[in-house]
C-alpha positions as CSV (number, residue, x, y, z in Angstrom):
1,M,62.9,133.5,56.7
2,G,60.2,132.2,59.2
3,I,57.6,134.4,61.3
4,S,56.3,133.5,64.7
5,F,54.6,135.4,67.5
6,S,55.4,135.1,71.3
7,H,51.9,136.0,72.1
8,P,49.6,135.0,69.2
9,L,46.3,135.4,71.2
10,V,46.8,139.3,71.0
11,L,45.8,139.0,67.3
12,L,42.4,138.2,68.1
13,L,42.0,142.0,69.0
14,L,42.4,142.8,65.2
15,P,38.7,143.7,64.7
16,V,38.5,145.6,68.0
17,I,41.4,148.0,66.5
18,I,40.1,148.0,63.0
19,Y,36.4,149.0,63.9
20,P,37.2,152.6,65.1
21,V,39.2,153.2,61.9
22,Y,36.2,151.9,59.9
23,L,33.7,154.2,61.7
24,W,36.0,157.3,61.2
25,Y,36.2,156.4,57.4
26,R,32.5,156.3,57.1
27,D,31.7,159.3,58.7
28,S,34.5,161.4,57.0
29,S,33.1,161.7,53.4
30,Y,33.4,165.5,53.7
31,L,37.2,165.2,53.1
32,L,39.0,165.1,49.8
33,R,39.2,161.5,48.6
34,A,43.2,161.6,48.6
35,R,43.4,163.1,52.0
36,R,40.7,160.8,53.4
37,N,42.6,157.4,52.0
38,L,45.9,158.8,53.2
39,I,44.6,159.3,56.9
40,T,43.0,156.1,56.9
41,A,46.0,154.1,55.5
42,L,48.2,155.9,58.2
43,R,45.8,154.8,60.9
44,V,45.5,151.2,59.7
45,M,49.2,151.1,59.7
46,L,49.6,152.4,63.2
47,S,47.0,150.1,64.7
48,L,48.4,147.0,63.0
49,S,52.0,148.0,64.2
50,L,50.8,148.4,67.7
51,L,48.9,145.0,67.5
52,L,52.0,143.2,66.0
53,A,54.3,144.5,68.6
54,L,51.8,143.5,71.5
55,A,51.5,139.9,69.8
56,G,55.6,139.7,69.9
57,L,56.3,139.5,66.3
58,E,59.4,137.8,65.5
59,L,61.2,137.6,62.0
60,R,63.5,134.6,61.9
61,F,66.5,134.7,59.5
62,P,68.7,131.7,59.1
63,L,72.1,132.3,60.6
64,K,75.4,131.6,58.9
65,N,78.9,131.1,60.4
66,Q,77.4,130.9,63.9
67,T,79.6,129.8,66.9
68,V,77.8,128.2,70.0
69,V,79.7,127.1,73.0
70,F,78.0,125.0,75.5
71,V,79.4,126.0,79.1
72,V,78.5,123.1,81.4
73,D,78.5,123.4,85.3
74,L,80.3,120.3,86.7
75,S,80.5,121.5,90.6
76,A,79.3,119.3,93.3
77,S,76.0,120.9,93.4
78,S,75.1,120.5,89.7
79,E,77.0,116.8,89.0
80,K,73.8,115.2,88.9
81,G,72.7,117.3,85.9
82,R,75.7,116.1,84.0
83,E,73.8,113.5,81.9
84,M,71.0,116.0,81.2
85,A,73.4,118.6,79.9
86,E,75.2,115.9,77.7
87,D,71.8,114.6,76.2
88,F,71.0,118.5,75.5
89,I,74.4,119.0,73.7
90,R,73.9,115.8,71.6
91,E,70.2,116.9,70.5
92,A,71.5,120.4,69.8
93,L,74.3,119.2,67.4
94,K,71.7,117.5,65.4
95,H,70.4,120.8,64.2
96,K,73.7,122.3,63.6
97,N,74.1,124.0,60.2
98,P,77.1,122.8,58.2
99,D,79.1,125.9,58.5
100,D,78.4,126.4,62.2
101,K,80.9,125.7,64.8
102,A,80.3,124.2,68.4
103,G,82.5,123.8,71.3
104,I,82.4,122.8,75.1
105,V,83.6,124.5,78.2
106,V,83.1,122.9,81.7
107,F,83.8,124.6,84.8
108,G,84.1,124.0,88.7
109,R,86.5,125.9,90.7
110,E,88.1,126.6,87.5
111,P,87.2,126.5,83.6
112,R,88.4,123.7,81.3
113,L,88.2,123.3,77.3
114,D,86.5,120.0,76.9
115,R,85.9,120.7,73.1
116,P,87.4,123.4,70.9
117,A,85.0,125.4,68.7
118,L,85.1,123.2,65.5
119,V,82.7,122.8,62.4
120,V,82.6,119.0,63.1
121,P,82.8,118.6,66.7
122,E,83.0,115.0,68.0
123,F,81.0,114.4,71.0
124,G,80.0,111.4,73.0
125,R,80.4,112.6,76.6
126,I,82.2,115.1,78.6
127,E,85.8,114.0,79.3
128,S,87.3,116.7,81.3
129,L,87.7,116.8,85.1
130,V,87.5,120.0,87.2
131,D,87.8,120.6,91.0
132,R,84.0,120.2,92.1
133,N,84.4,122.1,95.3
134,Y,83.6,125.4,93.8
135,S,81.6,126.9,91.0
136,D,83.0,129.9,89.1
137,I,80.3,130.7,86.6
138,A,82.3,133.8,85.3
139,G,85.3,131.8,84.7
140,G,83.3,129.5,82.4
141,L,81.6,132.3,80.4
142,G,84.9,134.1,80.0
143,L,86.8,130.9,78.7
144,A,83.9,130.6,76.1
145,D,84.2,134.0,75.0
146,A,88.1,133.6,74.6
147,I,87.7,130.4,72.1
148,M,84.9,131.9,70.0
149,P,86.5,133.2,66.4
150,Q,86.2,137.0,65.9
151,D,84.4,136.6,62.5
152,S,81.3,134.7,63.4
153,L,78.0,135.3,65.3
154,K,78.6,134.3,69.0
155,R,76.3,132.4,71.2
156,V,76.8,130.8,74.6
157,V,74.5,128.3,76.3
158,L,75.0,128.0,80.1
159,M,73.9,125.0,81.8
160,S,74.2,125.3,85.6
161,D,72.1,125.4,88.8
162,G,73.1,129.0,89.4
163,R,74.9,128.3,92.6
164,Q,78.1,130.3,92.1
165,N,80.4,130.8,95.0
166,S,83.4,132.3,93.2
167,G,83.7,135.1,90.6
168,D,80.7,137.3,89.3
169,G,78.7,135.5,86.6
170,I,76.2,138.5,86.2
171,Q,79.0,141.0,85.5
172,E,80.6,138.6,83.0
173,A,77.2,137.8,81.2
174,S,76.6,141.6,81.1
175,R,80.0,142.3,79.6
176,M,79.4,139.7,76.9
177,A,76.2,141.1,76.0
178,D,77.7,144.6,75.3
179,R,80.1,142.8,73.0
180,G,77.2,141.3,71.0
181,I,77.4,137.8,72.5
182,R,74.1,136.1,73.5
183,V,73.9,134.2,76.5
184,D,71.2,131.6,76.8
185,V,70.6,129.7,80.2
186,L,69.3,126.2,80.7
187,P,68.6,125.5,84.3
188,L,69.8,122.0,85.2
189,R,66.9,120.1,86.9
190,L,68.2,118.3,90.0
191,A,66.2,115.9,91.9
192,G,66.3,116.8,95.7
193,G,66.6,114.4,98.7
194,P,67.0,114.2,102.3
195,E,69.7,116.6,103.4
196,V,71.3,117.5,106.7
197,R,74.0,119.9,107.1
198,N,76.1,121.2,109.9
199,D,75.5,125.0,109.7
200,N,77.4,126.4,112.4
201,L,79.9,125.5,115.3
202,A,80.2,128.7,117.6
203,V,82.7,129.2,120.3
204,P,84.2,132.4,121.8
205,Q,87.1,133.3,119.8
206,K,89.0,134.7,122.9
207,L,88.7,133.3,126.3
208,L,90.5,133.3,129.9
209,A,92.2,130.4,131.1
210,K,89.6,128.1,133.0
211,E,86.6,130.5,131.9
212,R,83.5,128.3,131.3
213,F,82.0,128.9,127.9
214,Q,79.3,127.5,125.7
215,I,79.8,125.6,122.5
216,K,76.8,125.9,120.2
217,V,76.2,123.5,117.2
218,E,73.6,124.2,114.7
219,V,72.3,121.5,112.5
220,H,69.8,122.3,109.7
221,S,67.8,119.4,108.2
222,N,64.9,119.0,105.7
223,V,63.8,115.7,107.1
224,S,63.1,114.0,110.5
225,T,65.9,111.6,111.1
226,S,68.2,110.4,113.8
227,M,71.6,111.8,114.2
228,L,74.7,111.0,116.3
229,L,76.6,114.2,117.0
230,R,80.3,114.5,118.2
231,V,82.2,117.5,119.4
232,Y,85.9,117.2,119.5
233,Q,88.4,119.6,121.2
234,D,91.9,119.5,120.0
235,R,91.0,116.1,118.3
236,A,89.9,114.7,121.7
237,L,86.2,113.8,122.1
238,L,84.6,116.4,124.2
239,A,80.9,115.3,123.7
240,E,78.8,112.9,122.2
241,E,75.0,112.7,121.8
242,R,72.3,110.8,120.0
243,A,69.1,112.8,119.1
244,R,66.2,112.9,116.7
245,I,66.4,116.0,114.6
246,T,63.3,117.7,112.9
247,P,63.0,119.7,109.9
248,G,64.6,123.3,110.2
249,D,67.2,124.6,112.6
250,N,68.3,122.2,115.5
251,L,70.5,123.7,118.1
252,F,72.6,121.8,120.6
253,V,74.6,123.6,123.3
254,Y,77.4,122.1,125.5
255,S,79.7,123.6,128.3
256,A,83.4,123.5,128.6
257,A,86.4,125.3,130.2
258,I,89.9,125.2,129.2
259,S,93.1,125.8,131.5
260,E,95.9,125.8,128.9
261,G,96.7,128.9,127.1
262,G,97.0,129.3,123.3
263,F,95.1,128.1,120.3
264,H,92.4,125.2,120.7
265,T,90.5,123.8,117.7
266,F,87.0,122.3,117.8
267,Q,85.2,120.0,115.3
268,A,81.6,118.9,115.1
269,V,80.7,115.8,113.3
270,A,77.1,114.7,112.5
271,E,76.4,111.0,111.6
272,V,72.9,110.9,110.2
273,G,70.5,108.3,109.2
274,Q,69.2,109.9,106.0
275,D,71.6,112.4,104.1
276,T,72.5,113.2,100.4
277,V,75.6,115.3,100.8
278,P,78.1,114.0,103.4
279,E,80.6,116.7,102.7
280,N,78.7,119.2,104.8
281,N,78.5,117.3,108.1
282,E,81.6,118.7,109.6
283,A,82.0,122.2,111.2
284,H,85.2,123.7,112.6
285,A,86.0,126.5,114.9
286,F,88.6,127.8,117.3
287,T,89.4,129.9,120.3
288,Y,92.5,131.7,121.9
289,V,92.8,131.2,125.6
290,Q,94.8,134.0,127.1
291,G,97.4,132.9,129.6
292,S,100.9,131.7,129.9
293,P,101.8,129.1,127.1
294,G,103.3,125.9,128.1
295,V,106.3,124.1,126.8
296,L,106.1,120.6,125.0
297,L,108.9,118.5,125.8
298,V,109.5,115.7,123.5
299,E,111.7,112.7,124.9
300,G,113.5,110.1,122.9
301,R,113.4,107.7,125.7
302,P,111.3,108.0,128.9
303,G,113.2,110.1,131.2
304,E,115.6,111.4,128.8
305,G,114.5,115.1,129.7
306,A,114.1,114.6,133.3
307,A,116.7,117.1,134.3
308,I,115.1,119.9,131.9
309,R,111.6,119.0,133.4
310,A,112.8,119.4,137.0
311,A,114.5,122.8,135.9
312,L,111.3,124.2,134.2
313,D,109.0,122.9,137.2
314,S,111.4,124.9,139.5
315,L,110.9,127.9,137.4
316,G,106.9,127.4,137.3
317,V,106.8,126.6,133.7
318,K,104.1,124.3,132.7
319,T,105.4,121.3,130.7
320,E,103.8,118.6,128.9
321,V,106.0,115.6,128.3
322,V,105.3,113.5,125.1
323,S,106.9,110.6,123.3
324,P,107.7,111.2,119.5
325,D,104.7,109.7,118.1
326,Q,102.4,112.0,120.1
327,V,103.7,115.2,118.7
328,P,101.0,117.1,117.0
329,V,100.8,116.9,113.3
330,T,99.0,120.1,112.8
331,L,99.7,123.7,113.5
332,T,96.8,124.3,115.7
333,G,97.9,121.2,117.8
334,L,101.3,122.9,118.3
335,N,100.1,126.5,118.7
336,R,99.0,125.6,122.3
337,F,102.6,125.8,123.3
338,G,105.2,128.6,123.4
339,A,108.2,126.4,122.7
340,V,108.9,122.7,121.8
341,I,111.9,120.9,123.1
342,V,113.2,118.0,121.2
343,C,115.4,115.9,123.5
344,N,117.5,113.3,122.0
345,V,114.9,112.1,119.6
346,P,115.8,110.0,116.4
347,A,114.2,111.6,113.5
348,E,112.7,108.4,112.1
349,Q,110.5,108.4,115.2
350,L,108.9,111.8,114.3
351,K,106.3,111.9,111.8
352,R,106.9,114.0,108.7
353,Q,103.9,115.9,109.2
354,S,105.0,116.9,112.8
355,M,108.5,118.0,111.6
356,E,106.7,120.2,109.0
357,A,104.4,121.5,111.7
358,I,107.3,122.3,114.0
359,R,109.1,124.3,111.2
360,A,105.8,126.3,110.4
361,A,105.2,127.0,113.9
362,V,108.5,128.6,114.5
363,R,108.7,130.4,111.3
364,D,105.2,131.8,110.8
365,L,103.8,132.0,114.4
366,G,106.9,132.7,116.6
367,I,106.9,129.6,118.7
368,G,110.3,128.8,120.1
369,L,112.3,125.5,119.3
370,I,115.1,123.9,121.3
371,M,117.0,120.9,120.3
372,V,118.9,118.8,123.0
373,G,122.0,116.8,121.9
374,G,122.7,113.1,122.6
375,D,123.6,110.0,120.6
376,Q,120.2,110.1,118.8
377,S,120.0,113.9,117.9
378,F,121.3,116.2,115.5
379,G,123.2,114.5,112.4
380,P,123.5,111.2,114.1
381,G,119.8,111.4,114.7
382,G,119.0,111.5,111.1
383,Y,117.9,115.3,110.9
384,F,120.0,116.0,107.7
385,K,117.7,118.0,105.4
386,T,114.6,117.7,107.5
387,P,112.2,120.5,108.1
388,V,113.4,120.8,111.7
389,E,117.2,121.4,110.6
390,K,115.8,124.2,108.6
391,A,114.6,125.7,111.7
392,L,117.7,125.1,113.9
393,P,120.8,127.3,113.9
394,V,123.2,124.6,113.0
395,H,123.7,122.4,110.0
396,M,123.7,118.6,110.6
397,D,126.9,117.9,108.4
398,L,130.4,118.9,109.3
399,R,131.1,121.6,106.6
400,G,134.6,122.7,106.2
401,K,136.2,120.0,108.5
402,E,139.4,118.9,107.0
403,E,140.2,116.0,109.5
404,T,137.0,114.1,109.0
405,P,137.9,110.3,109.1
406,S,137.5,108.7,105.7
407,L,134.7,106.2,105.3
408,G,134.1,103.5,102.9
409,L,130.2,103.1,102.4
410,V,128.1,100.4,100.5
411,L,124.5,100.9,100.1
412,V,122.7,97.4,99.3
413,I,119.4,98.2,98.1
414,D,116.6,95.7,97.4
415,K,115.1,96.4,94.0
416,S,112.7,93.4,93.8
417,G,109.3,93.7,92.4
418,S,107.4,94.3,96.0
419,M,109.7,97.6,96.0
420,S,107.5,99.2,93.4
421,E,104.6,99.1,95.7
422,G,103.5,102.5,97.0
423,A,104.1,104.0,100.3
424,G,102.7,107.3,101.2
425,G,102.1,108.0,97.5
426,Y,105.6,107.1,96.2
427,P,107.0,103.7,95.3
428,K,109.5,102.3,98.0
429,V,112.2,102.0,95.4
430,D,111.9,105.6,94.7
431,L,112.4,106.3,98.5
432,A,115.3,104.1,98.6
433,K,116.8,106.0,95.8
434,E,116.4,109.4,97.4
435,A,117.8,107.7,100.8
436,A,121.0,106.7,98.8
437,I,121.4,110.2,97.1
438,Q,121.0,111.8,100.6
439,A,123.6,109.6,101.9
440,T,126.1,110.7,99.2
441,Q,125.7,114.4,100.2
442,V,127.0,113.6,103.8
443,L,130.1,112.1,102.6
444,G,133.3,114.2,102.0
445,P,136.0,113.8,99.3
446,L,138.2,111.3,101.1
447,D,135.3,109.0,101.3
448,R,134.3,106.2,99.0
449,I,131.0,105.0,98.0
450,G,129.4,102.0,96.3
451,V,125.9,101.1,95.7
452,V,124.6,97.5,95.0
453,A,121.1,96.8,93.7
454,F,119.8,93.3,94.0
455,D,116.7,91.3,93.0
456,D,117.5,87.6,92.1
457,T,120.8,88.6,91.3
458,A,123.1,91.3,92.4
459,Q,125.0,94.2,90.4
460,W,126.8,97.4,91.0
461,V,125.0,100.5,90.2
462,V,127.7,102.7,91.3
463,K,131.0,100.8,91.5
464,M,133.3,101.6,94.4
465,R,134.9,105.1,94.0
466,R,135.8,108.3,95.7
467,V,133.0,110.8,96.4
468,G,134.0,113.3,93.7
469,N,131.6,113.7,91.0
470,L,128.4,113.8,93.0
471,E,126.2,114.4,89.9
472,A,127.4,111.3,88.2
473,I,126.9,109.2,91.2
474,Q,123.5,110.3,91.9
475,D,122.6,109.9,88.3
476,A,123.5,106.3,88.4
477,I,121.5,105.7,91.7
478,G,118.6,107.2,89.7
479,T,118.5,104.5,87.2
480,I,117.6,101.8,89.6
481,R,114.3,100.0,88.7
482,A,112.1,97.4,90.8
483,D,111.7,93.9,89.3
484,G,112.3,90.2,90.1
485,G,112.7,88.4,93.3
486,T,114.9,88.8,96.5
487,N,118.4,87.3,97.1
488,I,120.3,89.1,99.9
489,F,123.6,86.8,100.2
490,P,125.2,87.6,96.9
491,A,124.7,91.2,97.2
492,L,126.4,91.2,100.7
493,T,129.3,89.1,99.3
494,L,129.6,91.7,96.5
495,A,129.7,94.7,99.0
496,Y,132.2,92.8,101.3
497,D,134.5,91.9,98.4
498,A,134.7,95.8,97.5
499,L,135.3,97.0,101.1
500,K,138.1,94.5,102.4
501,E,140.2,96.1,99.6
502,I,140.1,99.8,100.3
503,K,142.1,101.9,102.7
504,T,139.7,103.9,104.7
505,K,139.5,104.3,108.4
506,Y,136.1,103.1,108.7
507,K,134.1,100.6,106.5
508,H,130.3,100.2,106.5
509,I,127.4,98.3,104.8
510,I,123.7,99.5,104.9
511,L,121.4,96.8,103.8
512,L,117.8,97.6,103.0
513,T,115.1,95.2,102.0
514,D,111.3,94.6,102.3
515,G,111.2,90.7,101.6
516,Q,112.4,87.3,102.3
517,S,115.5,86.0,100.8
518,A,114.7,83.2,98.2
519,T,118.1,81.4,99.0
520,T,120.2,81.0,102.3
521,G,123.8,81.5,102.5
522,D,126.5,81.2,105.4
523,Y,125.6,84.8,106.6
524,Y,127.4,84.0,110.1
525,F,130.8,83.1,108.3
526,L,130.5,86.2,106.1
527,A,129.9,88.4,109.2
528,R,133.1,86.9,110.7
529,R,135.1,87.7,107.6
530,M,133.8,91.3,107.7
531,E,134.7,91.6,111.2
532,K,138.3,90.7,110.5
533,A,138.3,93.2,107.5
534,G,136.9,95.9,109.9
535,V,133.6,96.0,108.0
536,T,130.5,96.9,110.0
537,M,126.8,96.6,108.7
538,S,123.6,98.0,109.8
539,T,120.1,96.7,108.3
540,V,116.7,98.3,107.6
541,A,113.7,96.2,107.4
542,V,110.6,98.0,105.4
543,G,107.3,96.5,106.4
544,N,106.1,93.5,107.9
545,G,107.1,91.2,104.9
546,A,110.6,91.8,105.6
547,D,112.9,88.8,107.1
548,T,113.3,90.7,110.5
549,A,114.7,87.9,112.4
550,L,117.5,87.7,109.6
551,L,118.1,91.4,109.6
552,Q,118.4,91.6,113.4
553,M,121.0,88.8,113.4
554,L,123.0,90.5,110.4
555,A,122.9,93.8,112.3
556,E,124.1,92.2,115.7
557,W,126.8,90.2,113.8
558,G,127.9,93.0,111.8
559,R,128.3,95.3,114.9
560,G,125.8,97.8,113.6
561,R,122.3,98.8,114.1
562,Y,118.9,97.3,113.1
563,Y,115.9,99.4,112.0
564,F,112.4,98.5,111.4
565,T,109.9,100.8,109.6
566,N,106.4,100.6,108.4
567,D,106.7,104.4,107.2
568,S,108.8,104.2,104.0
569,A,109.1,107.8,104.1
570,S,111.5,107.6,107.0
571,I,114.1,105.7,104.9
572,P,116.0,108.6,103.7
573,R,116.3,109.8,107.4
574,I,117.7,106.4,108.5
575,F,120.2,106.3,105.7
576,T,121.8,109.7,106.4
577,K,121.7,108.8,110.1
578,E,123.5,105.6,109.5
579,T,126.1,107.2,107.2
580,M,126.9,110.0,109.9
581,M,127.0,107.2,112.7
582,A,129.3,105.4,110.5
583,L,131.8,108.3,110.2
584,R,131.9,108.3,114.1
585,S,133.2,111.8,114.0
586,Y,129.9,113.3,115.0
587,L,130.0,112.0,118.7
588,V,132.8,113.8,120.2
589,E,133.4,112.1,123.6
590,E,136.2,114.2,125.1
591,P,136.1,116.0,128.4
592,F,136.3,119.9,127.9
593,I,135.1,123.0,129.6
594,P,132.9,125.3,127.2
595,R,134.2,128.5,125.7
596,V,132.0,131.6,125.9
597,A,131.9,132.8,122.3
598,A,129.3,135.6,123.0
599,R,127.5,137.1,125.9
600,T,123.8,136.9,125.0
601,P,120.6,136.6,127.1
602,L,121.2,133.1,127.3
603,L,124.1,133.3,129.7
604,E,122.6,136.3,131.8
605,G,123.5,135.8,135.4
606,I,125.9,132.8,134.3
607,R,129.6,133.1,135.4
608,E,131.8,129.9,135.6
609,L,130.8,127.0,133.6
610,P,131.5,123.4,134.4
611,G,133.0,120.8,132.2
612,L,131.0,118.5,129.6
613,G,132.0,115.0,128.7
614,G,130.9,115.1,125.0
615,Y,128.8,116.6,122.3
616,V,127.3,116.2,118.8
617,A,129.5,117.9,116.2
618,T,127.6,120.4,114.0
619,S,128.2,123.3,111.8
620,P,126.9,126.7,112.6
621,K,124.7,128.4,110.1
622,G,125.8,131.8,108.5
623,A,123.2,133.9,110.5
624,A,123.6,131.8,113.8
625,Q,125.1,133.3,116.9
626,L,127.5,130.9,118.6
627,V,127.1,131.3,122.5
628,L,129.4,128.5,123.7
629,T,131.8,126.4,121.8
630,S,133.8,123.3,122.4
631,H,137.6,122.9,122.7
632,R,137.4,122.1,118.8
633,G,135.6,125.2,118.0
634,D,132.2,123.5,117.3
635,P,128.9,124.9,118.4
636,V,127.7,123.7,122.0
637,L,125.1,126.4,122.5
638,A,123.9,128.4,119.4
639,Q,120.9,130.6,118.8
640,W,119.3,132.5,115.9
641,Q,116.0,134.0,114.7
642,Y,113.9,132.1,112.3
643,G,111.2,134.0,110.6
644,L,109.0,135.0,113.5
645,G,110.4,132.5,116.1
646,R,113.6,131.8,117.7
647,S,115.5,128.4,118.1
648,V,118.3,127.2,120.2
649,A,120.7,124.2,119.7
650,F,122.3,122.6,122.8
651,T,124.6,119.9,121.4
652,S,125.5,118.1,124.6
653,D,123.0,116.0,126.4
654,V,121.0,116.5,129.7
655,K,122.0,113.3,131.2
656,G,124.9,111.7,132.9
657,R,126.6,110.5,129.9
658,W,128.0,113.9,129.1
659,A,126.5,116.5,131.4
660,G,126.6,114.9,134.9
661,D,128.5,117.9,136.3
662,W,125.9,120.3,134.5
663,I,123.0,118.6,136.2
664,R,124.5,119.3,139.5
665,W,125.6,122.8,138.7
666,P,123.9,125.4,141.0
667,S,123.1,127.7,137.9
668,Y,121.6,124.8,135.9
669,N,117.9,125.8,136.4
670,R,118.9,129.5,135.8
671,L,120.5,128.6,132.4
672,W,117.4,126.6,131.3
673,G,115.2,129.5,132.4
674,N,117.2,131.9,130.3
675,I,117.1,129.7,127.3
676,I,113.2,129.3,127.6
677,S,112.6,132.9,128.2
678,W,114.5,133.9,125.2
679,T,112.8,131.4,122.8
680,L,109.2,131.9,124.0
681,P,107.2,134.3,121.8
682,R,108.0,138.0,122.4
683,N,105.5,140.1,124.2
684,L,105.1,142.7,121.7
685,D,102.3,145.6,121.9
686,N,99.3,143.7,121.0
687,A,96.9,146.6,120.6
688,L,95.9,145.6,117.2
689,L,92.4,144.4,116.7
690,L,92.2,141.5,114.1
691,E,89.1,140.3,112.2
692,A,89.2,137.6,109.5
693,T,86.4,136.4,107.3
694,L,85.7,134.1,104.5
695,Q,84.1,134.9,101.2
696,G,83.9,133.1,97.8
697,G,87.0,131.0,98.5
698,K,89.1,134.0,100.0
699,G,89.8,134.9,103.4
700,I,89.6,138.9,104.2
701,I,91.9,140.1,106.9
702,R,90.9,143.5,108.5
703,V,93.2,145.0,111.3
704,D,92.6,148.2,113.3
705,S,95.6,149.8,114.8
706,P,95.8,152.7,117.4
707,D,98.5,154.2,115.3
708,L,96.6,156.3,112.5
709,I,99.7,157.3,110.8
710,T,99.9,154.5,108.2
711,A,102.8,155.8,106.4
712,S,105.2,155.0,109.2
713,L,104.1,151.4,109.4
714,K,104.4,148.3,107.3
715,T,101.6,145.6,108.0
716,T,102.2,142.0,107.1
717,A,100.0,138.9,107.7
718,T,101.4,135.4,107.7
719,V,98.7,132.8,107.0
720,V,99.4,129.0,107.4
721,T,96.7,126.7,105.7
722,P,95.5,123.4,107.3
723,E,98.1,121.8,104.8
724,L,100.7,123.9,106.4
725,K,101.1,125.9,103.2
726,R,102.4,129.5,103.8
727,Q,100.9,132.9,102.5
728,V,102.3,136.2,103.1
729,V,100.0,139.0,102.7
730,N,100.9,142.7,102.7
731,L,98.1,144.6,104.3
732,E,97.3,147.9,102.6
733,P,95.9,150.9,104.5
734,V,92.3,151.6,103.5
735,A,91.4,154.1,106.3
736,P,93.4,155.9,109.0
737,G,94.4,153.0,111.2
738,R,92.8,150.2,109.2
739,Y,94.5,147.7,107.0
740,E,93.0,144.9,104.7
741,G,94.1,142.1,102.5
742,C,93.1,138.8,101.3
743,F,94.3,135.2,101.0
744,T,93.3,132.1,99.3
745,A,90.9,130.0,101.6
746,R,89.5,126.9,99.7
747,E,90.4,123.8,101.8
748,P,88.4,123.0,104.9
749,G,90.0,123.5,108.1
750,T,91.5,126.3,110.5
751,Y,93.6,129.0,109.0
752,I,96.1,130.4,111.5
753,M,97.5,133.9,111.0
754,N,100.1,136.3,112.7
755,V,99.7,140.0,111.8
756,T,102.8,142.0,112.6
757,Q,103.4,145.7,112.2
758,W,107.0,146.9,111.5
759,R,108.7,150.2,111.8
760,N,112.3,150.6,110.2
761,G,112.4,146.8,109.9
762,Q,111.7,146.2,113.6
763,P,108.4,144.6,114.8
764,V,106.4,146.7,117.1
765,S,103.0,145.3,117.4
766,A,101.6,141.7,116.7
767,V,98.5,139.8,117.0
768,N,97.5,136.2,116.3
769,G,94.3,135.0,115.0
770,G,92.6,132.7,112.6
771,V,89.5,131.7,110.8
772,A,87.8,128.3,110.3
773,L,86.3,126.9,107.0
774,S,83.9,124.0,107.7
775,Y,83.3,123.1,104.3
776,S,83.1,124.7,100.7
777,P,80.1,126.9,100.2
778,E,79.5,124.4,97.3
779,Y,77.7,122.0,99.8
780,R,75.7,124.5,101.5
781,Y,72.6,124.9,99.3
782,A,70.8,122.5,96.9
783,G,68.7,123.1,94.1
784,P,68.9,125.7,91.3
785,D,68.9,129.4,92.1
786,A,66.2,130.5,89.7
787,T,66.5,134.3,90.5
788,F,70.1,134.3,89.5
789,L,69.7,132.3,86.3
790,K,66.8,134.6,85.2
791,R,69.0,137.7,85.7
């Protein structure tokens, strides 16, 4: 046992306290001795007790079976204190009693167990990794409580800067104290430095078209330094300024006007000479411009959609024509438009992010989608199993067709060592395997499939067989591993020898490689033998290292198609497109007059229909509504509801190849006016007032409705994150006419949301809105929060 005092200087008052007792004892001789001694003893004990209490007397008893858990903050604002925390833990463990236990918990956005509570903990350094963008002290304390055994004395040592931005650490510490768990705090000493942060980017959340408004950028600094400030609108540079900023708040104001309706995003980026935390140098904001949203027309080739453009111009619809590579890859970029028209665009020319954004825009924000046919659209365009296909009312493959011509297909896949290199986070060989698997899914039971993999040598992965047991075929494809060199000729010979013997209507080879063949061969003679046997061949060059000259010649000699891609993620789309084109049953080039399957708003005011010269064969989805069909019963014009939006498939083209008579048809503009009007977002009652805020990694949605009878309405919010992830939130009534809900908002960027009220399953009111997170609150403040840690 040990004795200590927190205020030992108070003991110097002992004579002052005892002297009055002595005076009383000296002057109380008239009392009986026993009584006099008793009173004196009581007064001395009382005085001494008061003195020892003021001096902070502590009796220290050795603790046995004690469990200590060190809780270490590894968030971004505390990471410079990591070495200090490790040194403290090492020193503390030197004083551990033999029967004590010690453990380590680390935390950032979430807590992690770094070391369990053991009698003999081995510790060199902290090994665990956490998401450093948030700090959840409560989560760290809670996990420490959970790992401590019940039959021991419990103690927690928290090492943090106290800058929590998720959870409630004070409440958790109080709960632990009530359970007898001691929580000690070691503030992490963090060296400061020059710091500049983009505090705020302010624009009005609602504007009228062409209304002039101000953009305010507030930059906070603790030093005087130079800065280059760039302001972007919809990812295009709007303003650029070099300035000298001073300690404190620095305000920059710019003026702008927007003529296009819909959502528009803003970004302010500060590049500074002296800075410690670069993560807080960007700020985001958005605005909604009230006005008629335009239409985005995507052309596969220049002029492909000229007839549609002319029809829309005659109807006064604002149209922006872009090439496939110009399609926005974000939801905020697409949200400026009311509808997207994809006119004979091959899928491999569209970025995967663009297709994901189109799907999310239709499903979650109510934007319309129209796909127009042609030889590079629908199935032959490679849209099988893409995000765009999910949003359309038709399947890309031919389902339930009994008269589909048979195909013999051999996939010749390079599996050399270079195919193991990454592309978009995946090895190229894995993307090739996925492409081969998707190609098998397009084939029918009368078709035959073979897969040859080659490096220095060629070998069958799937020997030529009927497409029956798909699972076995796909499992065999999954065994391909990248290794060795590149030798193309033996692999093509192997494929030809198999195809020349089979009895199918069409025979086709798809060759994929990313390298140069190590040996030569008589490719021309082989191509002539293929031609005599009715075998065609297409080639796919992956990356600049491929032998593009050879592959182009092979595709030409093989009467097929040549593809070059630097985007390996497009390989599956190319394979499915090639497989469908090899079947040749997808392009139906026969004159016919479309038949009316259903009278819908798309045919309002339309009577007689002219003839078409062809279309792309597709299969209708179960919930789709066929409007026009071909002489074979295939969809020509189909519509459906997809989430909050609507989409239309027109499987013929808008050029002279198939639709020459339609372009000259007097009702042509009216038809497209009907299609556009039906797909544009519906004008529901928008009397809802939407407010969205961010707090502690969560977004809070508040909606005020003029309908005060909450029981009759269901209110939902669909939130799309900057990564195009979807969150559906049910908003609960909290007061007459007011609804609230929350969603996860941790990644920087703009969160777009649609709030809809439903009565009896039908939407009655809707409003769009959003909220912007510039950066995690973890990067907003520097240095320890002493007040919080003391509490």
